[in-house]
N, C-alpha and C positions, 0 to 999 in steps of 0.2 A: 504495501500499500505506499503510494507518495503523498508526502503532506511537506506544506511549506510554510516556515515559520517565520509568524509575525512578531516580531521580537517587540516592538512599540516602542518607543522613544525614551522612556524612562530606563525600559530592560537594556537599550544597546548602551545608553550614556551611563546610568549607576549600577545597574544590577548585570553585566554581562555572564557572569557566572551562573545564573538563575535561566539564562537560555541554555546554555552549555546541560546542565543537568535534563532541562526539558528534551534537549534532543537525544540524550543519552537513553533517559528511560522510555523515550519512543523506538528508539534503534532496537532496546533490547527487546522489546516488544513486535519487532518487525517491519516497523518503518524505514521507509526510504526517505530522510529528511534531506528538503534541500533548502535555500534561504536567497533569495531574489534578492538582489543588491538593491536596487531602484526602488527600496520601501523607503517611507519619510513618515512624517505624521501622518496620521489618519484624519488629522481634521476635527478633533471632539474638542479641543481647547475655542478655536474658532466657531463653531458651531455651539458648544453654551453658550456662548458671550454673543451670540447674536450677528457675528459676522457670516452671513448666508454665502455671499459671495466668493469669498476665501474658504468655507467649508467646502463649497462644490468642486473649487480648483483640485483642493487636497484629495476629494472622493474621486473625482475624475483619473487622478495619477493614481492612486491604491487599485482602485478598479480595474485599471489595464496591467499593472503591474503583477497582478495576483489571476489575471483573467484566463493563464493557460493552466493552472493551480487545479489537482486533483480535491486536495482539502487546504483547509488555511487552518493551523491551530497558534493561540496566541497564548502566553503565561498570564494574560492581563484580559479578564473577565469585562473592565471595564473599557476596554480598547476593542475589542472582540462585538462587544455590545454596540458598538459606533460602527462596524459596517453592517450590521442587519438597521442601522438608523437611516443610509446610504439613501433608501426608496423614499424616506418622504424628504427630500432636496429635488426630487426629481420627479416631484407629481404633474409636473406641465410637459413634460420630457419621456415620452413610452419607451424611445432607445438606451436613454440610458439608466431609467426605472428597471426596465428587463437586466440588465448589465447587473445592477445594484439587485436586482432580488437573486440571480444567480451566483453573487460573491455571499452573499448574506446564507446562502443554502447550504454552501460547502466552508463554513466559517463556524470556526468550534473553539471555545475554551481549554485548556488543557484537559482538567478535568473531566471535562463534560466529554471532551473526544475518546479519551480511555474507556469510559464506562460507558457510553449511550453507542459509541460507532466500534472502539475496539473487543465490546463488552466483557470487559477483564476489569475485577473489583481488586484483586490480589496482584501485586505488581512485586512481590518477594522482599519487599521492605524492609528495614529492622531499625529504628531508633528508640534509643533507653531513654524515656525523659516523661515528664509530666508537663502535658502540654494540653492549650486551649486553643478555638478557634473564632477566629473575625468573620465573619460574614460581609463582603462588600456590600454597599447598593446597587450600583450597577450590576452585578453578574446577578445576583438576586433577585432585585425588583424589575429589569428592564431585561434581560437573557434569559432569567428565568430559571439559573442554576442554583438547587439549593440541595440535593441530596449527593451529588456524585463526589463532593469532596471527603464526604463523611463518610460515607461506604468506601473509598481508598483507604482513608486513616484508621478506618473500623480494623482493618486488615494489617496493618503494620505491627509487625512485630516488636514487642516489650514498649508499646509507647502506651501510656495511661492519657487517653483524655478524657477531661472531664470538662462538663458544659460550662459556659459564659452566661452569666447574666445580661437580658439586652443586648444579645450578639447583633440582632439587626438594626441596633442604632446606628447611624453614622459615625465614622471615626473625628468628622470636620475635617477633612481633606479637601474634598468635591473639586479638586483642579484647582480654577480660579477663585472658587469661594475661600479656600484658606487664603489666599493673600488680600483678596479685598474685604474680607471681614475675617479680619485674624483673631481679634478678642473675643466671638463669639467661636471660631474655630478651637480657638486653646481651651476653652471651657468645653467644649463637645470631646476631645480628646483627652484631659484629664477625666471626664468621668469616664471613659472607654477605660483609661489606665487602671482605674479605680475597680472599674469591676474584672480588670485581669488580676491584681493581686488580691482582691479576692478569693479566687480560685486556689491560690497559691501554686498554679501551675509554672514551672519554669521559664516555658517554649510558649509564646505564641504565634500561632500559623494561621497563614493568610493565602487568598490565593491572589491578590489584585498588589501590585506593587506601588502604586500610589497608597493607597492605605498603609502599607508595609514600612513608604519610608513615611509618611507622616507619624505612625504610631513611633516608629522608631527613634526616630528626631526627639521628639518630645520625652521618651524613655531617656535618651543619653544625657538629655538636656536636664532631667531630673533625676540621675543617677540612680535608676532602678535596677535591678539584677535581675531584666527579665529581657530573653535571647527571640528575637523578629526573626521566622523562617517563613520563606514561601515555601507551597508544598510541593514545589520540585524539588527542594531540598531534601525535604523530607523523602519521598518516592524514592530518591536515587541514591538511599542511603543503604547499604547491601553487608553482612557480613564477609 
């Protein structure tokens, strides 16, 4: 099965090793992974900020970049969901709307692809730790991916997974929201960290680099002894 990796801006710039973890897990599961070098930002920051013209330009570029791919897989539920939003940009252009729908139909978040397409729930991972899981907003509410991460984590050997109170609450990132509304964002991430501490987990796991970057930044500033891990890092750990 041929898969194209959509690494995302944050993944490429700040978390390249997570991209490597994604590739290694997929290759162990029998996938042939390629990396279209023409990929850029998906246009989500422009789209969410109301810059429709700029978002359309980015969308057209990404549609052309991944048009020949059999499947597109991303380690970010937020950015994967943006591919599914492209069709709303082309309501008055049926040609591009059809091309956008074709891209959406083959685009998956990393855990979603493993569980729903590859039909795998146990990747043979081992991770001895007490951990809790943060559900990102776009991944659950826009992309509709809720169960796949938990199915995979529940099969990780030696991982003690504890529930996170109000796990569905936003961490305060929201892309440009954390910049424009930083005092509110700070209070939201502080609340998230309090809930994490209440679990007594030493590791927070997530599936969206934006959320993890925001939470990690605040954890580091507060000096909290909490490790922040992308789920691909957990799934790529073997004995």
